[in-house]
PDB file of N, CA, C, O and CB in Angstrom:
ATOM      1  N   MET A   1     147.606 101.769 121.917  1.00  0.00           N
ATOM      2  CA  MET A   1     146.476 101.966 121.357  1.00  0.00           C
ATOM      3  C   MET A   1     145.190 101.085 122.117  1.00  0.00           C
ATOM      4  O   MET A   1     145.350  99.891 122.369  1.00  0.00           O
ATOM      5  CB  MET A   1     146.730 101.633 119.901  1.00  0.00           C
ATOM      6  N   ASP A   2     144.330 101.560 122.342  1.00  0.00           N
ATOM      7  CA  ASP A   2     143.069 100.775 122.861  1.00  0.00           C
ATOM      8  C   ASP A   2     142.487  99.784 121.580  1.00  0.00           C
ATOM      9  O   ASP A   2     142.062 100.108 120.471  1.00  0.00           O
ATOM     10  CB  ASP A   2     141.782 101.984 123.387  1.00  0.00           C
ATOM     11  N   PRO A   3     142.649  98.470 122.202  1.00  0.00           N
ATOM     12  CA  PRO A   3     142.031  97.392 121.095  1.00  0.00           C
ATOM     13  C   PRO A   3     140.778  97.707 120.491  1.00  0.00           C
ATOM     14  O   PRO A   3     140.551  97.438 119.312  1.00  0.00           O
ATOM     15  CB  PRO A   3     141.776  96.019 121.692  1.00  0.00           C
ATOM     16  N   LEU A   4     139.804  98.363 121.378  1.00  0.00           N
ATOM     17  CA  LEU A   4     138.621  98.624 120.781  1.00  0.00           C
ATOM     18  C   LEU A   4     138.615  99.583 119.803  1.00  0.00           C
ATOM     19  O   LEU A   4     137.911  99.385 118.813  1.00  0.00           O
ATOM     20  CB  LEU A   4     137.768  98.927 121.632  1.00  0.00           C
ATOM     21  N   LEU A   5     139.375 100.752 119.905  1.00  0.00           N
ATOM     22  CA  LEU A   5     139.494 101.692 118.554  1.00  0.00           C
ATOM     23  C   LEU A   5     139.792 101.045 117.140  1.00  0.00           C
ATOM     24  O   LEU A   5     139.245 101.370 116.087  1.00  0.00           O
ATOM     25  CB  LEU A   5     140.684 102.713 118.758  1.00  0.00           C
ATOM     26  N   GLN A   6     140.829  99.998 117.321  1.00  0.00           N
ATOM     27  CA  GLN A   6     141.364  99.204 116.314  1.00  0.00           C
ATOM     28  C   GLN A   6     140.275  98.704 115.688  1.00  0.00           C
ATOM     29  O   GLN A   6     140.288  98.731 114.458  1.00  0.00           O
ATOM     30  CB  GLN A   6     142.261  98.188 116.740  1.00  0.00           C
ATOM     31  N   TYR A   7     139.278  98.229 116.278  1.00  0.00           N
ATOM     32  CA  TYR A   7     138.091  97.415 115.787  1.00  0.00           C
ATOM     33  C   TYR A   7     137.146  97.860 114.805  1.00  0.00           C
ATOM     34  O   TYR A   7     136.270  98.608 115.239  1.00  0.00           O
ATOM     35  CB  TYR A   7     137.334  97.120 116.796  1.00  0.00           C
ATOM     36  N   GLY A   8     137.115  97.566 113.532  1.00  0.00           N
ATOM     37  CA  GLY A   8     136.227  98.146 112.733  1.00  0.00           C
ATOM     38  C   GLY A   8     135.630  97.137 111.533  1.00  0.00           C
ATOM     39  O   GLY A   8     136.084  96.022 111.278  1.00  0.00           O
ATOM     40  N   PRO A   9     134.634  97.715 110.934  1.00  0.00           N
ATOM     41  CA  PRO A   9     134.212  96.687 109.764  1.00  0.00           C
ATOM     42  C   PRO A   9     134.981  95.913 108.687  1.00  0.00           C
ATOM     43  O   PRO A   9     134.653  94.902 108.068  1.00  0.00           O
ATOM     44  CB  PRO A   9     133.439  97.309 109.032  1.00  0.00           C
ATOM     45  N   SER A  10     136.146  96.694 108.626  1.00  0.00           N
ATOM     46  CA  SER A  10     137.058  96.248 107.470  1.00  0.00           C
ATOM     47  C   SER A  10     137.442  94.598 108.393  1.00  0.00           C
ATOM     48  O   SER A  10     137.809  93.646 107.705  1.00  0.00           O
ATOM     49  CB  SER A  10     138.719  97.637 107.090  1.00  0.00           C
ATOM     50  N   GLU A  11     137.366  94.500 109.285  1.00  0.00           N
ATOM     51  CA  GLU A  11     138.069  93.192 109.826  1.00  0.00           C
ATOM     52  C   GLU A  11     136.892  92.013 109.767  1.00  0.00           C
ATOM     53  O   GLU A  11     137.030  90.851 110.150  1.00  0.00           O
ATOM     54  CB  GLU A  11     138.688  93.434 111.545  1.00  0.00           C
ATOM     55  N   TYR A  12     135.926  92.500 109.298  1.00  0.00           N
ATOM     56  CA  TYR A  12     134.845  91.412 108.892  1.00  0.00           C
ATOM     57  C   TYR A  12     135.037  90.555 107.634  1.00  0.00           C
ATOM     58  O   TYR A  12     134.559  89.434 107.463  1.00  0.00           O
ATOM     59  CB  TYR A  12     133.533  92.094 108.679  1.00  0.00           C
ATOM     60  N   GLY A  13     135.826  91.264 106.757  1.00  0.00           N
ATOM     61  CA  GLY A  13     136.127  90.914 105.397  1.00  0.00           C
ATOM     62  C   GLY A  13     134.899  91.261 104.592  1.00  0.00           C
ATOM     63  O   GLY A  13     134.388  90.471 103.799  1.00  0.00           O
ATOM     64  N   GLY A  14     134.435  92.515 104.837  1.00  0.00           N
ATOM     65  CA  GLY A  14     133.285  92.730 103.703  1.00  0.00           C
ATOM     66  C   GLY A  14     131.936  92.505 104.570  1.00  0.00           C
ATOM     67  O   GLY A  14     131.759  92.166 105.740  1.00  0.00           O
ATOM     68  N   PRO A  15     130.768  92.942 103.162  1.00  0.00           N
ATOM     69  CA  PRO A  15     129.698  92.551 104.123  1.00  0.00           C
ATOM     70  C   PRO A  15     129.176  91.103 104.092  1.00  0.00           C
ATOM     71  O   PRO A  15     129.360  90.356 103.131  1.00  0.00           O
ATOM     72  CB  PRO A  15     128.554  93.424 103.902  1.00  0.00           C
ATOM     73  N   GLY A  16     128.430  90.717 105.348  1.00  0.00           N
ATOM     74  CA  GLY A  16     128.135  89.068 105.407  1.00  0.00           C
ATOM     75  C   GLY A  16     126.923  88.614 105.025  1.00  0.00           C
ATOM     76  O   GLY A  16     125.909  89.305 105.118  1.00  0.00           O
ATOM     77  N   PRO A  17     126.942  87.189 104.479  1.00  0.00           N
ATOM     78  CA  PRO A  17     126.068  86.573 103.696  1.00  0.00           C
ATOM     79  C   PRO A  17     124.502  87.288 104.047  1.00  0.00           C
ATOM     80  O   PRO A  17     123.689  87.455 103.139  1.00  0.00           O
ATOM     81  CB  PRO A  17     126.219  84.945 103.987  1.00  0.00           C
ATOM     82  N   ILE A  18     124.249  87.620 105.263  1.00  0.00           N
ATOM     83  CA  ILE A  18     122.841  88.065 105.468  1.00  0.00           C
ATOM     84  C   ILE A  18     122.554  89.346 104.843  1.00  0.00           C
ATOM     85  O   ILE A  18     121.494  89.529 104.244  1.00  0.00           O
ATOM     86  CB  ILE A  18     122.513  88.172 106.900  1.00  0.00           C
ATOM     87  N   THR A  19     123.539  90.330 104.967  1.00  0.00           N
ATOM     88  CA  THR A  19     123.430  91.628 104.484  1.00  0.00           C
ATOM     89  C   THR A  19     123.250  91.493 102.980  1.00  0.00           C
ATOM     90  O   THR A  19     122.638  92.353 102.346  1.00  0.00           O
ATOM     91  CB  THR A  19     124.642  92.483 104.878  1.00  0.00           C
ATOM     92  N   ILE A  20     123.849  90.272 102.329  1.00  0.00           N
ATOM     93  CA  ILE A  20     123.737  90.346 100.949  1.00  0.00           C
ATOM     94  C   ILE A  20     122.594  89.981 100.547  1.00  0.00           C
ATOM     95  O   ILE A  20     122.066  90.551  99.592  1.00  0.00           O
ATOM     96  CB  ILE A  20     124.601  89.692 100.309  1.00  0.00           C
ATOM     97  N   ALA A  21     121.936  88.858 101.268  1.00  0.00           N
ATOM     98  CA  ALA A  21     120.824  88.416 100.915  1.00  0.00           C
ATOM     99  C   ALA A  21     119.595  89.513 100.967  1.00  0.00           C
ATOM    100  O   ALA A  21     118.640  89.588 100.193  1.00  0.00           O
ATOM    101  CB  ALA A  21     120.645  87.285 101.715  1.00  0.00           C
ATOM    102  N   ILE A  22     119.851  90.217 101.933  1.00  0.00           N
ATOM    103  CA  ILE A  22     118.744  91.440 102.282  1.00  0.00           C
ATOM    104  C   ILE A  22     118.799  92.467 101.077  1.00  0.00           C
ATOM    105  O   ILE A  22     117.807  93.137 100.789  1.00  0.00           O
ATOM    106  CB  ILE A  22     119.152  92.345 103.833  1.00  0.00           C
ATOM    107  N   ALA A  23     119.699  92.543 100.554  1.00  0.00           N
ATOM    108  CA  ALA A  23     120.026  93.660  99.201  1.00  0.00           C
ATOM    109  C   ALA A  23     119.276  92.918  98.419  1.00  0.00           C
ATOM    110  O   ALA A  23     118.255  93.400  97.929  1.00  0.00           O
ATOM    111  CB  ALA A  23     121.711  93.956  98.508  1.00  0.00           C
ATOM    112  N   VAL A  24     119.634  91.686  98.184  1.00  0.00           N
ATOM    113  CA  VAL A  24     119.260  90.861  96.780  1.00  0.00           C
ATOM    114  C   VAL A  24     117.719  90.836  96.678  1.00  0.00           C
ATOM    115  O   VAL A  24     117.018  91.050  95.689  1.00  0.00           O
ATOM    116  CB  VAL A  24     119.853  89.169  96.773  1.00  0.00           C
ATOM    117  N   VAL A  25     117.336  90.496  98.039  1.00  0.00           N
ATOM    118  CA  VAL A  25     115.781  90.666  98.144  1.00  0.00           C
ATOM    119  C   VAL A  25     115.144  92.076  97.964  1.00  0.00           C
ATOM    120  O   VAL A  25     114.033  92.272  97.470  1.00  0.00           O
ATOM    121  CB  VAL A  25     115.347  90.201  99.514  1.00  0.00           C
ATOM    122  N   GLY A  26     115.909  92.936  98.384  1.00  0.00           N
ATOM    123  CA  GLY A  26     115.480  94.425  98.249  1.00  0.00           C
ATOM    124  C   GLY A  26     115.360  94.637  96.804  1.00  0.00           C
ATOM    125  O   GLY A  26     114.253  94.990  96.399  1.00  0.00           O
ATOM    126  N   VAL A  27     116.344  94.478  95.925  1.00  0.00           N
ATOM    127  CA  VAL A  27     116.570  94.977  94.567  1.00  0.00           C
ATOM    128  C   VAL A  27     115.374  94.262  93.757  1.00  0.00           C
ATOM    129  O   VAL A  27     114.681  94.933  92.993  1.00  0.00           O
ATOM    130  CB  VAL A  27     118.145  94.596  93.980  1.00  0.00           C
ATOM    131  N   LEU A  28     115.157  92.931  93.936  1.00  0.00           N
ATOM    132  CA  LEU A  28     113.932  92.180  93.395  1.00  0.00           C
ATOM    133  C   LEU A  28     112.564  92.980  93.692  1.00  0.00           C
ATOM    134  O   LEU A  28     111.739  93.433  92.899  1.00  0.00           O
ATOM    135  CB  LEU A  28     113.853  90.678  94.097  1.00  0.00           C
ATOM    136  N   VAL A  29     112.601  93.002  95.094  1.00  0.00           N
ATOM    137  CA  VAL A  29     111.061  93.345  95.570  1.00  0.00           C
ATOM    138  C   VAL A  29     110.949  94.878  94.797  1.00  0.00           C
ATOM    139  O   VAL A  29     109.970  95.081  94.078  1.00  0.00           O
ATOM    140  CB  VAL A  29     110.828  93.436  97.613  1.00  0.00           C
ATOM    141  N   GLY A  30     112.027  95.986  94.979  1.00  0.00           N
ATOM    142  CA  GLY A  30     112.038  97.119  94.576  1.00  0.00           C
ATOM    143  C   GLY A  30     111.638  97.047  92.863  1.00  0.00           C
ATOM    144  O   GLY A  30     110.797  97.810  92.387  1.00  0.00           O
ATOM    145  N   ALA A  31     112.441  95.917  91.954  1.00  0.00           N
ATOM    146  CA  ALA A  31     112.096  96.059  90.715  1.00  0.00           C
ATOM    147  C   ALA A  31     110.734  95.533  90.313  1.00  0.00           C
ATOM    148  O   ALA A  31     110.246  95.814  89.218  1.00  0.00           O
ATOM    149  CB  ALA A  31     113.050  95.521  90.009  1.00  0.00           C
ATOM    150  N   TRP A  32     110.084  94.719  91.259  1.00  0.00           N
ATOM    151  CA  TRP A  32     108.594  94.296  91.187  1.00  0.00           C
ATOM    152  C   TRP A  32     107.759  95.641  91.602  1.00  0.00           C
ATOM    153  O   TRP A  32     106.744  95.941  90.972  1.00  0.00           O
ATOM    154  CB  TRP A  32     108.246  92.933  92.296  1.00  0.00           C
ATOM    155  N   LEU A  33     108.180  96.347  92.569  1.00  0.00           N
ATOM    156  CA  LEU A  33     107.056  97.436  92.746  1.00  0.00           C
ATOM    157  C   LEU A  33     107.047  98.331  91.731  1.00  0.00           C
ATOM    158  O   LEU A  33     106.077  99.044  91.474  1.00  0.00           O
ATOM    159  CB  LEU A  33     107.159  98.236  93.976  1.00  0.00           C
ATOM    160  N   PHE A  34     108.375  98.337  90.964  1.00  0.00           N
ATOM    161  CA  PHE A  34     108.419  99.625  90.103  1.00  0.00           C
ATOM    162  C   PHE A  34     107.678  99.089  88.851  1.00  0.00           C
ATOM    163  O   PHE A  34     107.119  99.921  88.137  1.00  0.00           O
ATOM    164  CB  PHE A  34     110.052 100.242  89.749  1.00  0.00           C
ATOM    165  N   GLY A  35     107.626  97.834  88.535  1.00  0.00           N
ATOM    166  CA  GLY A  35     106.620  97.211  87.217  1.00  0.00           C
ATOM    167  C   GLY A  35     105.686  97.576  87.765  1.00  0.00           C
ATOM    168  O   GLY A  35     105.170  98.550  87.216  1.00  0.00           O
ATOM    169  N   ALA A  36     105.012  97.100  88.978  1.00  0.00           N
ATOM    170  CA  ALA A  36     103.576  97.231  89.472  1.00  0.00           C
ATOM    171  C   ALA A  36     103.229  98.944  89.202  1.00  0.00           C
ATOM    172  O   ALA A  36     102.215  99.288  88.594  1.00  0.00           O
ATOM    173  CB  ALA A  36     103.460  96.705  91.305  1.00  0.00           C
ATOM    174  N   ALA A  37     104.183  99.885  89.725  1.00  0.00           N
ATOM    175  CA  ALA A  37     103.684 101.088  89.511  1.00  0.00           C
ATOM    176  C   ALA A  37     103.556 101.598  87.972  1.00  0.00           C
ATOM    177  O   ALA A  37     102.631 102.355  87.679  1.00  0.00           O
ATOM    178  CB  ALA A  37     104.485 101.926  90.280  1.00  0.00           C
ATOM    179  N   VAL A  38     104.150 101.330  87.353  1.00  0.00           N
ATOM    180  CA  VAL A  38     104.401 101.304  85.719  1.00  0.00           C
ATOM    181  C   VAL A  38     102.999 101.056  85.135  1.00  0.00           C
ATOM    182  O   VAL A  38     102.340 101.849  84.462  1.00  0.00           O
ATOM    183  CB  VAL A  38     105.530 100.004  85.163  1.00  0.00           C
ATOM    184  N   THR A  39     102.628  99.682  85.553  1.00  0.00           N
ATOM    185  CA  THR A  39     101.507  98.966  84.973  1.00  0.00           C
ATOM    186  C   THR A  39     100.270  99.573  85.354  1.00  0.00           C
ATOM    187  O   THR A  39      99.267  99.600  84.641  1.00  0.00           O
ATOM    188  CB  THR A  39     101.493  97.565  85.350  1.00  0.00           C
ATOM    189  N   LEU A  40     100.409 100.231  86.912  1.00  0.00           N
ATOM    190  CA  LEU A  40      99.000 101.106  87.225  1.00  0.00           C
ATOM    191  C   LEU A  40      99.057 102.423  86.584  1.00  0.00           C
ATOM    192  O   LEU A  40      98.001 102.976  86.276  1.00  0.00           O
ATOM    193  CB  LEU A  40      98.736 101.407  88.859  1.00  0.00           C
ATOM    194  N   ILE A  41     100.207 102.986  86.351  1.00  0.00           N
ATOM    195  CA  ILE A  41     100.225 104.403  85.846  1.00  0.00           C
ATOM    196  C   ILE A  41      99.876 104.371  84.374  1.00  0.00           C
ATOM    197  O   ILE A  41      99.373 105.353  83.829  1.00  0.00           O
ATOM    198  CB  ILE A  41     101.650 105.107  86.067  1.00  0.00           C
ATOM    199  N   THR A  42     100.137 103.265  83.737  1.00  0.00           N
ATOM    200  CA  THR A  42      99.681 103.018  82.266  1.00  0.00           C
ATOM    201  C   THR A  42      98.477 102.388  81.910  1.00  0.00           C
ATOM    202  O   THR A  42      98.049 102.152  80.780  1.00  0.00           O
ATOM    203  CB  THR A  42     100.563 102.280  81.628  1.00  0.00           C
ATOM    204  N   LYS A  43      97.901 102.104  83.182  1.00  0.00           N
ATOM    205  CA  LYS A  43      96.654 101.023  83.383  1.00  0.00           C
ATOM    206  C   LYS A  43      96.904  99.887  82.448  1.00  0.00           C
ATOM    207  O   LYS A  43      96.081  99.864  81.533  1.00  0.00           O
ATOM    208  CB  LYS A  43      95.089 101.673  83.021  1.00  0.00           C
ATOM    209  N   GLY A  44      97.608  99.141  82.418  1.00  0.00           N
ATOM    210  CA  GLY A  44      97.811  97.846  81.765  1.00  0.00           C
ATOM    211  C   GLY A  44      98.193  97.924  80.319  1.00  0.00           C
ATOM    212  O   GLY A  44      98.481  96.934  79.648  1.00  0.00           O
ATOM    213  N   ASN A  45      98.179  99.292  79.829  1.00  0.00           N
ATOM    214  CA  ASN A  45      98.429  99.520  78.028  1.00  0.00           C
ATOM    215  C   ASN A  45     100.038  99.868  77.776  1.00  0.00           C
ATOM    216  O   ASN A  45     100.335 100.709  76.926  1.00  0.00           O
ATOM    217  CB  ASN A  45      97.368 101.113  77.305  1.00  0.00           C
ATOM    218  N   ASN A  46     100.884  99.303  78.417  1.00  0.00           N
ATOM    219  CA  ASN A  46     102.103  99.914  77.974  1.00  0.00           C
ATOM    220  C   ASN A  46     102.487  99.208  76.897  1.00  0.00           C
ATOM    221  O   ASN A  46     102.330  98.007  76.677  1.00  0.00           O
ATOM    222  CB  ASN A  46     103.154  99.977  78.942  1.00  0.00           C
ATOM    223  N   GLN A  47     103.060 100.128  76.166  1.00  0.00           N
ATOM    224  CA  GLN A  47     103.351  99.452  74.576  1.00  0.00           C
ATOM    225  C   GLN A  47     104.832  98.639  74.733  1.00  0.00           C
ATOM    226  O   GLN A  47     105.070  97.683  73.995  1.00  0.00           O
ATOM    227  CB  GLN A  47     103.531 100.908  73.141  1.00  0.00           C
ATOM    228  N   LEU A  48     105.526  98.960  75.457  1.00  0.00           N
ATOM    229  CA  LEU A  48     106.854  98.428  75.706  1.00  0.00           C
ATOM    230  C   LEU A  48     106.744  96.873  76.062  1.00  0.00           C
ATOM    231  O   LEU A  48     107.547  95.995  75.748  1.00  0.00           O
ATOM    232  CB  LEU A  48     107.553  99.257  76.894  1.00  0.00           C
ATOM    233  N   ILE A  49     105.690  96.756  76.710  1.00  0.00           N
ATOM    234  CA  ILE A  49     105.584  95.366  77.647  1.00  0.00           C
ATOM    235  C   ILE A  49     104.327  94.721  76.805  1.00  0.00           C
ATOM    236  O   ILE A  49     104.195  93.499  76.872  1.00  0.00           O
ATOM    237  CB  ILE A  49     105.170  95.664  79.611  1.00  0.00           C
ATOM    238  N   SER A  50     103.661  95.268  76.239  1.00  0.00           N
ATOM    239  CA  SER A  50     102.192  94.694  75.671  1.00  0.00           C
ATOM    240  C   SER A  50     102.240  94.055  74.443  1.00  0.00           C
ATOM    241  O   SER A  50     102.576  94.677  73.435  1.00  0.00           O
ATOM    242  CB  SER A  50     101.131  95.780  75.450  1.00  0.00           C
ATOM    243  N   SER A  51     101.842  92.496  74.406  1.00  0.00           N
ATOM    244  CA  SER A  51     101.674  92.103  73.248  1.00  0.00           C
ATOM    245  C   SER A  51     100.526  91.947  72.712  1.00  0.00           C
ATOM    246  O   SER A  51     100.316  91.103  71.840  1.00  0.00           O
ATOM    247  CB  SER A  51     102.182  91.241  73.128  1.00  0.00           C
ATOM    248  N   LYS A  52      99.658  92.735  73.166  1.00  0.00           N
ATOM    249  CA  LYS A  52      98.273  92.844  72.453  1.00  0.00           C
ATOM    250  C   LYS A  52      98.320  94.029  71.535  1.00  0.00           C
ATOM    251  O   LYS A  52      98.879  95.087  71.822  1.00  0.00           O
ATOM    252  CB  LYS A  52      97.026  93.025  73.504  1.00  0.00           C
ATOM    253  N   LYS A  53      97.586  93.735  70.217  1.00  0.00           N
ATOM    254  CA  LYS A  53      97.460  94.809  69.084  1.00  0.00           C
ATOM    255  C   LYS A  53      96.428  95.731  69.796  1.00  0.00           C
ATOM    256  O   LYS A  53      95.584  95.333  70.599  1.00  0.00           O
ATOM    257  CB  LYS A  53      96.893  94.187  67.478  1.00  0.00           C
ATOM    258  N   ASP A  54      96.635  97.180  69.342  1.00  0.00           N
ATOM    259  CA  ASP A  54      95.687  98.054  69.691  1.00  0.00           C
ATOM    260  C   ASP A  54      94.444  97.368  68.553  1.00  0.00           C
ATOM    261  O   ASP A  54      94.678  96.731  67.526  1.00  0.00           O
ATOM    262  CB  ASP A  54      96.259  99.802  69.494  1.00  0.00           C
ATOM    263  N   GLU A  55      93.136  97.731  69.113  1.00  0.00           N
ATOM    264  CA  GLU A  55      91.762  97.375  68.445  1.00  0.00           C
ATOM    265  C   GLU A  55      91.802  98.292  67.407  1.00  0.00           C
ATOM    266  O   GLU A  55      91.251  97.857  66.396  1.00  0.00           O
ATOM    267  CB  GLU A  55      90.388  97.522  69.352  1.00  0.00           C
ATOM    268  N   ASP A  56      92.279  99.458  67.295  1.00  0.00           N
ATOM    269  CA  ASP A  56      92.231 100.552  66.607  1.00  0.00           C
ATOM    270  C   ASP A  56      93.076 100.585  65.151  1.00  0.00           C
ATOM    271  O   ASP A  56      93.113 101.558  64.398  1.00  0.00           O
ATOM    272  CB  ASP A  56      92.663 101.535  67.543  1.00  0.00           C
ATOM    273  N   GLU A  57      93.616  99.544  64.973  1.00  0.00           N
ATOM    274  CA  GLU A  57      94.579  99.369  64.125  1.00  0.00           C
ATOM    275  C   GLU A  57      93.927  98.391  63.015  1.00  0.00           C
ATOM    276  O   GLU A  57      94.593  98.023  62.047  1.00  0.00           O
ATOM    277  CB  GLU A  57      95.850  98.852  64.858  1.00  0.00           C
TER     278      GLU A  57
END
C-alpha cells in the first residue's frame, strides 16, 4: 500500500494541545456570551442571579 494512504489523524494520538486550548477558550467565551445575552434579554433583572430584592415587596 501507499504509505501516504496509511497516514491519518489517529497517528497523532488524539487532538494536540493547541486544539485543546482553542476548545477550552471557545467554551469559556461561549459561556460568557451566553451570560451576556441573558443579561441583555432580562435587562439585568434575572431572578436566578440577581441578589437585589424587588422594591415592590
